[in-house]
N, C-alpha and C positions, 0 to 999 in steps of 0.2 A: 559571558565571562571570557576574557581573552586568555589564550594559552600563554603561560609564563615563558620568558626568553630562555632558550636552551631546552625547553620541553619538546621531545620528539613528536608528540601527538599533534593531530590536526583537528581544528574545530569544524564540524559539519553544520552548516547553517540550516538546511532543510532537505526534505526528500525531493527528488527530481523525477525519476522515471524508472521503470523496470523493463527488462528485455526478455522475451520468450521466443523460442524457435518451435514452430509447429510443423509436423509432418503433413497435415492437411490444413493449409493456410486459409483456404476458402471457408471451411467449417468454423475455424477459429474466428475469422472475420465476422461472420454472422453472429456467433455467440457474443462477442465483445460489443457489438451494436445492441444486441438484446440486453446485455448487462448494463448498458447506460453510457458507454463511451462513444465519442464521435470521431470520425476520421478527419484529420487535418491535412494529411498528405499521404499519397499512395503511389507506389511504383511497383514494377515487377519484383515480387519476392519480398517486399518490405512495406509495412503500413504503420504510420504514426497516428496514434489515438490520443485524443485530448479530453480533459474534463471541462467544466465551465469556470474553473479558476484561472489564475494568471500564468500557470505553467504552460509553455508552448506545446508540450506533449507530456503524457504520463505513462504511456505504454507503447513499446515498439514490438510489433509482431513481425517475425521474419520466417521465411520458408526454411525449414530444416533440410539439411542434406540427407539425413536418414531419419533417426528417431527424434521425437520432440525432446527439447531440453531447455533448462533455465539459463538465460544469458547474463544474469546478474542484475544488480540494482545500482542506481546512481544517486549521489548526494551532492549538493552544491557546497563548494568551499568559498572562502571570502576573498581570495586574490589569486592572480596568476602565479605569484611567488609560492603559494601553497601547492600549486600543481608542480612547480619546479622541485620543491622539496619532495613531493610524492615520487618523482621519477628516480630518486636515490634509494627508494625502498626496494627490498628484494622482490623479484617477480613483478616489476612495474614496467609498463610501456613508456616510450617517449610521449610527450605531449602531442595530441593530434586534434584536428579540427572536427567538430561535430557537423554532420551533413544534414541534420533534420531542421525543422522550423525553429527559428530563434537563434540559429548559429551557436557560437560558443566553442569552447575547447575542453579537452578532457584528458585524463590519465586513467588507465585501467590497471588495477592491482589484482593479483591472484593470491588468495590466502592459502595457508597450508592444507586446508581441506579441499581446495580446488574451486571454491566459490569466487566469482568475479565481483569486484566492487569498483564502480566507476566514479571518479571524482570530477565534477564539472564546474566550469567557471565561465562567466561572460555570456550566458544565454540571455536573449532579449525577451522579457516577459510579454505575454499577449494581453490585450484588453480583456478582462474577465467578461464572460457572457452573462446575460441576465435570464435565467430560466423561469422567472416570474413565480417562484415558489414562496408561498405565504408563510410567514412566521405565525403559527397558530396562537390564538387566544383560547386558553383552556378553562373550562368550567369545573370547579371542584365542589365537593359536597357542602363546604361552608363559605365559598367565595365564587360567585358566578358573574364574571365581568362581560361575558359574551351574551348579549341580549338582542333578540331580533335578527341575529346573523347565523349563518349555517356553515357547517364544515362540508365542503364539496371538493372532489378530487378528480383529476384526469387519469385515465388508465394508460398503462404503457410501461416502458423501462424506467428504472430509477436513475435519473441523471447523476453521473459521477461528478463530484467536485474536484477531487485530487487523489493522488496516491498517498497513503498515509504511513504504511509500515509493511514489513515482510518478515518472514521467519525462515530459518534454515536449520538443518541438523548438523551438529559438530561432534567429533569424538570428545572434545573438551573445550572449555572457553572461560572467559572471565569478564567481569562487568566494567563499565566505564562511568565517569562522573558527568554531571550536567551542571549548568550554571544557574544564575538567578532568573534569567528570562524564562517565562512560562512557556512550556512546550508540551506536545502530546505525551501522554503517559509512557508510550514506547513507540519508537520508530524502527526498531529492530529487535528481534528476539531469537534465541537459539535454544535448542535442547539437545541432549545427548542422543547419539544414534543407538538403535537397538543392536544387539550382537549380530554380526554378519551383515548389517545394513550399511549401504554406502551413504555418505553425506549427500543431502538433497535439499531442494527447496520445500518448505512446508506450505506456505501460502503467501499471497500478496493481498493487501487490504486497501479498499478504496472508500473514501468518505462520501456519504450522501447527506441530504438535507435534514431529515428527521425520521422518526419512527414510521409515520404513515407512508412517506415516500418509499422507505425500505420495504414495507409490507406490500405496497403496490408493485415494486420490483420483483419481490418474491412471487407474487401472483402471476406476473407476466412471464417470468422464467418457467414457472410450473406449467402454464398454459402452452408454452413452446416445447415442452417435453424434455427440458434439460434435467440433469441428475443433481438433486440436492445433496449436500454433504452434512451440514449441521446448522440448525436454526429454525426459526428465529428465537433468540434468547438474549440474556444480558450477562456479560462477563463480570467477574469479581475484580480482577486486576485490570485497571483501565476503565471499567464500568461501561464499556461500549455495548450498545445493542448490536448483536452480530447476526449475520446470515451468510453462511458459507456454501459455495457451489463448486461442482466439478465442471471445468470447461470441456470442450470437445477433445482435448488432448489429455484429459484427466489431471490437469493441474487444478489446485484449489484457489479460488478467488473469493474474497469477502467483501460484502457491503457492511459498513458500520456507521453508526450515528451516536451522538451524545457521549463522546469520550472525555475522560478527565484531562486536566492540564496540571502539570507539576513543574517544580524547579528545584534548585539545590537545597532550599530550605524546607521542602516537603519531607515530612517524616518518612523514613524508610521502614517498611514492614517486611517481616520474614514470615512466610506461611508455609506449612507442609505441602509438598506436591500431592496432588490427588484431585478427584472430581470436584470437591468442595472449593478448590482454589480456582476453578475454571469458569464456573457459571453460577449465577444466583437463581435463575429460572430458565427454562427451555427444555428441548427434547433431551433424552439421554445422550451421553457423550459417545460418538461413534468410534470405531476401531482406529480410524485415521488419526485421532487425537490422543490415543492411548500411548 
């Protein structure tokens, strides 16, 4: 749905990438490979990770000057003119060239809480990879279409398709509208900070093929000795099957599969905040999500 003439808002087409700074970049590099990302370009102090989708990269890992920190998230806009409009916003940079795979240009905004939001345009998509992941035929109690065939899987990391959403904490905030085109249930979420808590990133979520691949990824990360956060379970809002992990800098990353698609005609529901709004099934909610 196009933005009306004179409306100051900008239409975000899709998610692009996230940026994280790590005090120990080498440890973060290995975790991200075990998490299912692939390196597309690497130089001293900066690594571009990609999934098997069309995005040239979905995660930039950089060497932190001191403590690890979140460097913001990027969304694609529909024209160079949108970037020019963005430069007129408060706390906006001039337009600059992206130096990663796929090229393009960007503007970085800093919101009142200090979070960075990058608007990008003109990136050249890559040819999607083919990880040869089968779309399973499932046998149910009353319908069994899979006969004489077996479900077999390869062990290892859960290959990441793309970056899907992230969340941050804010002192306060408000919601935005969506159009008729079907899109992920959420590409961004926020929650209020606790008393005395500084605004921070909550987690970044990456889509994988299906539940089995997600479970295999969980098994792989467990075998590698990484620290689980929450999962595997299924959300209420968005319906995703989720699996959250702490990376080596103690940021939270999520594998998710089987999420809802919505548009502006989807009925909006309001539910009370609480455990029953977060998951249908899964382990108890950890303190991280309270």
